[in-house]
C-alpha positions as CSV (number, residue, x, y, z in Angstrom):
1,M,0.0,0.0,0.0
2,W,2.8,2.4,0.9
3,I,4.6,1.7,-2.3
4,C,1.5,2.5,-4.3
5,Y,1.0,5.7,-2.4
6,L,4.6,6.8,-3.0
7,L,4.3,6.0,-6.7
8,H,1.0,8.0,-6.8
9,I,2.7,11.1,-5.3
10,L,5.7,10.7,-7.6
11,C,3.5,10.5,-10.7
12,K,1.5,13.6,-9.8
13,K,4.7,15.7,-9.4
14,A,6.8,14.3,-12.2
15,M,4.1,13.8,-14.8
16,P,1.1,16.0,-14.1
17,S,-0.2,15.7,-17.6
18,M,-0.5,11.9,-17.4
19,K,-3.3,10.3,-15.3
20,P,-1.7,8.8,-12.2
21,K,-3.9,5.7,-12.3
22,L,-2.8,5.0,-15.9
23,L,0.9,5.4,-15.1
24,L,0.6,3.3,-11.9
25,T,-1.0,0.6,-14.0
26,L,1.8,0.7,-16.5
27,L,4.5,0.5,-13.8
28,L,2.8,-2.4,-12.1
29,F,2.3,-4.4,-15.2
30,L,5.7,-3.8,-16.8
31,P,7.5,-6.5,-14.7
32,I,4.7,-8.9,-15.6
33,S,5.2,-8.2,-19.3
34,L,8.9,-8.8,-19.0
35,L,8.4,-12.1,-17.2
36,A,5.9,-13.1,-20.0
37,Q,8.5,-12.3,-22.7
38,D,11.2,-14.3,-20.8
39,S,8.7,-17.2,-20.6
40,L,8.1,-17.0,-24.3
41,I,11.8,-17.1,-25.1
42,Q,12.3,-20.0,-22.9
43,A,9.3,-21.9,-24.4
44,H,10.7,-21.4,-27.9
45,F,14.2,-22.6,-26.7
46,K,12.7,-25.8,-25.3
47,A,10.4,-26.4,-28.3
48,D,13.1,-26.1,-31.0
49,A,15.5,-28.9,-31.8
50,N,18.7,-28.6,-29.8
51,P,21.3,-31.0,-31.3
52,L,24.1,-28.7,-29.9
53,S,22.9,-29.6,-26.4
54,I,23.0,-25.9,-25.3
55,K,21.8,-25.5,-21.8
56,W,19.3,-22.7,-20.9
57,D,20.8,-19.6,-19.4
58,K,19.3,-16.2,-18.7
59,S,22.0,-14.7,-20.9
60,I,20.2,-16.2,-23.9
61,A,17.1,-14.1,-23.2
62,K,19.4,-11.0,-22.8
63,E,21.1,-11.6,-26.2
64,L,17.7,-12.2,-27.9
65,K,16.3,-9.0,-26.6
66,N,19.4,-7.2,-27.8
67,L,19.1,-8.7,-31.3
68,S,15.4,-8.0,-31.6
69,G,15.6,-4.6,-29.9
70,P,18.6,-2.2,-30.4
71,R,20.0,-4.4,-33.2
72,K,16.6,-5.1,-34.8
73,T,17.5,-3.6,-38.2
74,Q,20.8,-5.5,-38.5
75,T,19.0,-8.7,-37.5
76,E,16.3,-8.3,-40.1
77,I,18.9,-7.7,-42.8
78,A,20.9,-10.7,-41.6
79,L,17.8,-12.9,-41.6
80,G,17.3,-11.9,-45.3
81,R,20.7,-13.4,-46.1
82,T,19.8,-16.8,-44.6
83,S,18.0,-17.9,-47.8
84,Y,21.3,-17.5,-49.7
85,Y,23.9,-18.7,-47.2
86,F,22.1,-21.4,-45.2
87,P,21.8,-23.9,-48.0
88,L,25.6,-23.7,-48.5
89,F,26.2,-24.1,-44.8
90,D,23.9,-27.1,-44.5
91,S,25.6,-28.8,-47.4
92,V,29.1,-28.4,-46.0
93,L,28.1,-29.3,-42.4
94,R,26.2,-32.4,-43.4
95,K,29.2,-33.5,-45.6
96,N,31.4,-33.4,-42.5
97,G,28.9,-35.1,-40.2
98,L,28.1,-32.0,-38.2
99,P,24.8,-30.6,-36.9
100,T,23.4,-28.0,-39.3
101,E,22.4,-25.8,-36.3
102,L,26.0,-24.7,-36.2
103,K,25.1,-22.3,-39.0
104,Y,23.5,-20.0,-36.5
105,A,27.0,-19.2,-35.1
106,A,27.7,-17.3,-38.4
107,L,24.4,-15.4,-38.0
108,A,25.3,-14.6,-34.4
109,S,29.0,-13.5,-35.0
110,S,28.9,-11.7,-38.3
111,N,25.3,-11.1,-39.3
112,L,26.2,-13.2,-42.4
113,Q,28.4,-10.4,-43.7
114,Y,31.1,-12.0,-45.9
115,D,33.4,-9.0,-45.5
116,Y,32.8,-8.6,-41.7
117,F,35.7,-7.1,-39.8
118,D,36.1,-7.2,-36.0
119,T,38.1,-4.2,-34.8
120,L,38.6,-5.9,-31.4
121,N,40.8,-8.8,-32.5
122,G,41.1,-8.5,-36.3
123,A,38.7,-11.4,-37.1
124,R,37.3,-11.4,-40.5
125,G,34.7,-13.1,-42.7
126,I,31.3,-14.6,-42.4
127,W,32.6,-17.1,-39.8
128,H,34.6,-14.6,-37.8
129,F,38.0,-16.2,-38.3
130,N,40.8,-14.6,-36.4
131,Y,44.3,-14.8,-37.9
132,T,45.5,-17.7,-35.7
133,Q,42.5,-19.9,-36.5
134,A,42.7,-19.1,-40.2
135,K,46.3,-20.3,-40.4
136,L,45.6,-23.3,-38.2
137,F,42.9,-24.5,-40.6
138,D,44.6,-23.8,-43.9
139,L,43.1,-20.5,-45.0
140,K,45.5,-18.4,-47.1
141,I,46.1,-14.8,-46.1
142,S,48.5,-12.5,-48.1
143,S,48.7,-9.0,-49.3
144,Y,46.1,-9.6,-52.0
145,I,44.2,-12.7,-50.9
146,D,42.2,-13.4,-47.7
147,E,40.3,-16.7,-47.9
148,R,38.5,-15.9,-44.7
149,L,36.3,-13.6,-46.9
150,D,35.3,-16.5,-49.2
151,P,32.1,-18.1,-47.7
152,V,32.7,-21.5,-49.3
153,L,36.4,-21.8,-48.2
154,A,35.7,-20.3,-44.8
155,T,32.7,-22.7,-44.2
156,E,34.9,-25.7,-45.1
157,A,37.6,-24.5,-42.7
158,F,35.0,-23.9,-40.0
159,A,33.7,-27.5,-40.4
160,R,37.3,-28.8,-40.0
161,A,37.7,-26.7,-36.8
162,M,34.4,-28.0,-35.3
163,V,35.3,-31.6,-36.0
164,E,38.7,-31.1,-34.2
165,Y,37.4,-29.0,-31.2
166,Q,34.4,-31.2,-30.6
167,S,36.7,-34.3,-30.4
168,I,38.9,-32.4,-27.9
169,Y,36.3,-31.0,-25.5
170,G,33.3,-33.2,-26.1
171,T,30.7,-30.4,-26.1
172,W,29.6,-28.0,-28.8
173,E,29.6,-25.1,-26.3
174,L,33.3,-25.4,-25.6
175,A,34.1,-26.2,-29.3
176,L,32.5,-22.8,-30.3
177,A,34.3,-21.0,-27.5
178,A,37.7,-22.5,-28.6
179,F,37.0,-21.5,-32.2
180,M,36.1,-17.9,-31.2
181,S,39.3,-17.5,-29.2
182,S,41.8,-20.4,-29.1
183,A,42.2,-23.8,-27.5
184,P,45.0,-22.5,-25.1
185,K,42.7,-19.8,-23.7
186,V,39.9,-22.3,-23.2
187,N,42.3,-24.7,-21.5
188,K,43.5,-22.0,-19.2
189,A,40.0,-21.1,-18.2
190,I,39.2,-24.8,-17.6
191,R,42.3,-25.2,-15.3
192,Y,41.4,-22.0,-13.5
193,H,38.0,-23.5,-12.6
194,H,39.4,-26.8,-11.3
195,D,39.0,-28.7,-14.6
196,S,35.4,-27.8,-15.0
197,S,33.9,-28.9,-18.4
198,S,31.0,-26.5,-18.1
199,Y,31.0,-23.6,-20.6
200,W,28.7,-21.6,-18.4
201,T,31.1,-21.9,-15.5
202,I,34.2,-20.8,-17.3
203,R,32.8,-18.3,-19.9
204,K,33.4,-15.2,-17.7
205,D,37.1,-15.9,-18.0
206,L,37.1,-16.2,-21.8
207,D,37.5,-13.5,-24.5
208,A,34.6,-11.1,-25.1
209,N,33.5,-12.9,-28.2
210,A,33.9,-16.4,-26.8
211,S,31.9,-15.5,-23.7
212,V,28.8,-14.6,-25.6
213,I,29.0,-16.8,-28.7
214,V,26.9,-19.7,-27.3
215,A,24.1,-17.5,-25.9
216,R,24.1,-15.4,-29.1
217,T,24.0,-18.5,-31.3
218,A,21.0,-19.9,-29.3
219,A,19.2,-16.5,-29.6
220,A,19.9,-16.3,-33.3
221,S,18.4,-19.7,-33.7
222,I,15.2,-18.7,-31.9
223,L,14.8,-15.5,-34.0
224,A,15.5,-17.4,-37.3
225,N,12.8,-20.0,-36.5
226,H,10.2,-17.5,-34.9
227,P,10.7,-14.1,-36.5
228,A,7.0,-13.1,-36.4
229,A,6.8,-13.8,-32.7
230,Y,9.4,-11.0,-32.1
231,K,8.0,-8.7,-34.7
232,L,10.9,-9.0,-37.1
233,K,10.4,-8.3,-40.8
234,I,12.8,-10.3,-43.0
235,A,14.6,-7.9,-45.4
236,A,14.9,-8.8,-49.1
237,F,18.3,-10.0,-50.3
238,N,19.1,-10.0,-54.0
239,P,22.7,-11.1,-54.6
240,P,24.1,-11.1,-58.2
241,K,23.6,-14.3,-60.1
242,F,26.5,-16.6,-60.6
243,G,27.8,-16.6,-64.2
244,K,30.9,-18.5,-65.2
245,K,34.1,-19.3,-63.5
246,I,37.4,-18.9,-65.4
247,Y,41.0,-19.1,-64.3
248,V,43.5,-16.3,-64.8
249,Q,47.2,-16.1,-64.3
250,E,47.9,-12.4,-64.7
251,W,47.0,-9.1,-63.0
252,V,43.3,-8.4,-63.1
253,S,41.6,-5.4,-61.5
254,L,38.0,-6.1,-60.5
255,D,37.3,-2.4,-60.4
256,L,38.6,-1.9,-63.9
257,L,36.8,-5.0,-65.1
258,A,33.5,-3.6,-63.7
259,A,34.1,-0.2,-65.3
260,K,34.8,-1.8,-68.7
261,A,31.7,-3.9,-68.4
262,Q,29.6,-1.0,-67.2
263,I,28.3,-2.8,-64.1
264,P,28.5,-2.0,-60.4
265,V,31.8,-3.2,-58.9
266,E,29.8,-4.7,-56.0
267,Q,28.5,-7.4,-58.3
268,I,32.0,-8.7,-59.1
269,T,33.5,-8.2,-55.6
270,F,30.6,-10.1,-54.1
271,L,31.3,-13.1,-56.3
272,N,35.0,-12.9,-55.8
273,P,35.3,-11.9,-52.1
274,S,38.7,-13.3,-51.3
275,Y,40.5,-10.6,-53.3
276,K,40.6,-8.1,-50.6
277,R,42.2,-5.3,-52.6
278,H,39.9,-6.1,-55.6
279,I,43.0,-7.3,-57.5
280,I,43.9,-10.8,-58.7
281,P,47.7,-11.1,-58.4
282,N,50.1,-12.5,-61.1
283,M,51.8,-15.4,-59.4
284,L,52.8,-18.9,-60.4
285,D,49.3,-20.3,-59.5
286,S,46.2,-19.5,-61.5
287,F,43.3,-17.9,-59.6
288,P,39.6,-18.3,-60.1
289,L,37.5,-15.4,-61.4
290,I,33.7,-15.6,-61.2
291,L,31.9,-13.4,-63.6
292,P,28.3,-12.3,-63.1
293,D,25.6,-13.7,-65.2
294,G,25.2,-11.9,-68.6
295,L,28.8,-10.6,-68.6
296,K,31.3,-11.6,-71.3
297,D,33.0,-14.8,-70.1
298,S,35.8,-15.2,-72.5
299,V,39.3,-15.3,-71.2
300,K,40.5,-13.3,-74.2
301,W,38.2,-10.4,-73.2
302,V,39.5,-10.4,-69.6
303,K,43.1,-10.5,-70.8
304,S,42.5,-7.6,-73.1
305,I,42.0,-5.3,-70.1
306,H,45.6,-4.7,-69.1
307,Y,46.4,-3.8,-65.6
308,E,49.6,-3.6,-63.5
309,P,49.7,-2.4,-59.9
310,Y,52.4,-0.2,-58.5
311,D,54.0,-3.1,-56.6
312,A,53.9,-5.6,-59.4
313,Y,57.7,-5.7,-59.2
314,Y,57.5,-7.6,-55.9
315,F,56.0,-10.6,-57.7
316,T,57.6,-10.2,-61.2
317,G,61.1,-9.2,-60.2
318,K,61.0,-6.0,-62.3
319,K,62.4,-2.8,-60.9
320,P,59.8,-0.5,-59.3
321,K,58.7,2.6,-61.1
322,K,59.5,4.6,-58.0
323,D,61.8,4.0,-55.0
324,V,60.1,3.0,-51.8
325,K,61.7,3.5,-48.4
326,Y,60.5,2.4,-45.0
327,D,61.0,3.8,-41.6
328,T,61.4,1.2,-38.8
329,I,59.4,1.9,-35.7
330,N,60.4,0.1,-32.5
331,Y,57.2,-0.3,-30.5
332,T,57.0,-1.6,-26.9
333,V,53.8,-3.3,-26.0
334,R,51.9,-1.7,-23.1
335,E,49.3,-3.2,-20.8
336,G,45.9,-3.5,-22.7
337,D,47.4,-3.2,-26.2
338,S,46.1,-5.4,-29.0
339,L,47.4,-6.1,-32.5
340,A,44.3,-4.6,-34.0
341,G,44.7,-1.4,-31.9
342,I,48.4,-1.1,-32.9
343,A,47.6,-1.7,-36.5
344,T,44.9,1.0,-36.5
345,T,47.3,3.5,-34.9
346,Y,49.9,3.0,-37.6
347,L,47.6,2.4,-40.5
348,V,48.9,-1.1,-41.2
349,T,47.2,-4.5,-41.0
350,V,47.3,-7.1,-38.2
351,E,48.7,-9.6,-40.8
352,E,51.6,-7.3,-41.7
353,I,52.6,-6.9,-38.0
354,M,52.5,-10.6,-37.5
355,E,54.6,-11.2,-40.6
356,W,57.2,-8.5,-39.7
357,N,57.6,-9.9,-36.2
358,E,57.1,-13.7,-37.0
359,L,54.2,-14.0,-34.6
360,E,52.3,-17.3,-34.5
361,D,49.2,-15.9,-32.8
362,D,47.7,-12.5,-31.7
363,E,48.7,-12.7,-28.1
364,L,50.9,-9.9,-26.8
365,L,52.9,-9.5,-23.6
366,S,53.5,-6.2,-21.8
367,G,57.0,-5.0,-22.6
368,Q,57.2,-7.1,-25.8
369,A,59.2,-5.4,-28.6
370,L,57.6,-5.1,-32.0
371,I,58.9,-3.8,-35.3
372,I,56.6,-1.7,-37.5
373,L,57.5,-0.6,-41.1
374,L,56.1,2.6,-42.3
375,E,56.4,3.7,-45.9
376,V,58.2,7.0,-46.5
377,K,57.1,9.0,-49.4
378,I,60.2,10.3,-51.2
379,A,59.8,13.8,-52.5
380,I,60.4,14.0,-56.3
381,P,63.3,16.4,-56.9
382,K,62.4,19.6,-58.8
383,P,64.0,20.0,-62.2
384,A,67.0,22.3,-62.3
385,P,66.1,25.8,-63.3
386,A,66.9,26.8,-66.9
387,P,70.4,28.4,-67.2
388,N,70.4,32.2,-67.1
389,Y,73.4,32.6,-69.4
390,R,74.1,32.5,-73.1
391,V,76.7,30.4,-74.8
392,H,79.2,31.9,-77.3
393,T,81.0,29.7,-79.7
394,V,84.5,31.0,-80.4
395,R,85.2,31.6,-84.1
396,S,88.5,32.1,-85.9
397,G,89.8,35.6,-85.2
398,D,87.8,36.1,-82.0
399,T,89.5,37.6,-78.9
400,L,88.3,37.9,-75.3
401,G,88.3,41.7,-75.7
402,A,86.1,41.6,-78.8
403,I,83.7,39.1,-77.2
404,A,83.6,41.3,-74.0
405,A,82.8,44.4,-76.1
406,K,80.1,42.5,-77.9
407,Y,78.3,41.3,-74.8
408,R,79.0,44.5,-72.8
409,C,81.1,42.9,-70.0
410,S,84.7,42.8,-69.1
411,V,87.5,40.4,-70.0
412,N,87.9,39.5,-66.3
413,D,84.1,38.6,-66.2
414,L,84.6,36.2,-69.1
415,K,87.7,34.7,-67.4
416,R,85.8,34.2,-64.1
417,W,82.6,32.8,-65.6
418,N,84.6,30.2,-67.7
419,N,87.4,29.5,-65.2
420,L,90.1,30.8,-67.6
421,H,93.7,31.5,-66.5
422,S,94.8,33.4,-69.6
423,T,93.3,35.3,-72.5
424,L,94.1,32.4,-74.9
425,I,91.0,30.9,-76.6
426,R,90.6,28.6,-79.6
427,P,88.0,28.2,-82.3
428,G,85.0,26.0,-81.4
429,Q,85.4,26.7,-77.7
430,K,82.2,27.4,-75.7
431,L,82.1,30.4,-73.4
432,K,79.4,31.2,-70.9
433,V,78.2,34.8,-70.9
434,Y,75.9,35.9,-68.1
């Protein structure tokens, strides 16, 4: 009774325009509505198939409310992409004997964006591969190619990772956690909690992504199976149609190709996502090029569009068109530093830092020394100014006195300008006259 009376007084003073009884009713029934929503989420969780054996936790409801509330627009766009990507995921997962419900991990971690980039740890691609996991499961990463961005190759690598991690930990929850961070980090958390095999026990001591991946995966599964119950409208997704695949072994610019074909460059880059600089390099291997439907598919037409990047000499051995110098920065790792943060500061990539320092993973220690190479732009020297003197060619019979009289200067001036030690000159000799 006293609580109701205090709420009544508060409502009268804070919101005089609103009827107190109406506001009291809203305040009293708000907790009831929240409990009803939690019950609905839990009912959907129990009703849906659960081959991943994920245990119910209140964090699942929290993640679902986040995905269907503040991130509702992103979730609706992501659900629109499921019709394109989920058949691919299902095919690869079944081929490897894995539950197809693992596909919701991609929906949870990247919103099914093939070019997703995590600024926290540098993870990329639709499956959120960090650099260490990509190298561990045979995805190529170089200056021009990043196979984490290719949905097909990344899905196959994810399947290999899940087979291995599930065989190590015995639960899909810990397998997902090991994939999102690393096996050593999960092992460390398990030892810290006295060899506990419960993901929900150790998750607070895991990385930020690994600590929420299971709850977010379960929430994404519920939303994908019951979008109407959470007032989600699935957005339309119209990807470019697959045309023909050809193989090239020379420099190809996707931007130039799109410009010549008069089509949006997004159509070609979507079908060829692993070329992160929109360039196919000229190496010993041939590389696939997928052309959109309706575009000329002849190899001859593609080869006719000549392109050579500024750093082609690195692969071909030809001398560069311009000299490139680098400044070496000696960086000492401080507490709280990450490779992604350091890369952002110096406008380089995480992969470049790992290559320069021969790092096997993205873990850093306070006080660790790193080398960072920064390109120095060399100023182009200005051309020498045009000479402000005339040239007189000595003819037979000329003397310094006659030449000096002609150009209105003295004999000593001519001797000084031309470094002469006497007045002797010979025919054909060139003399500067200022």
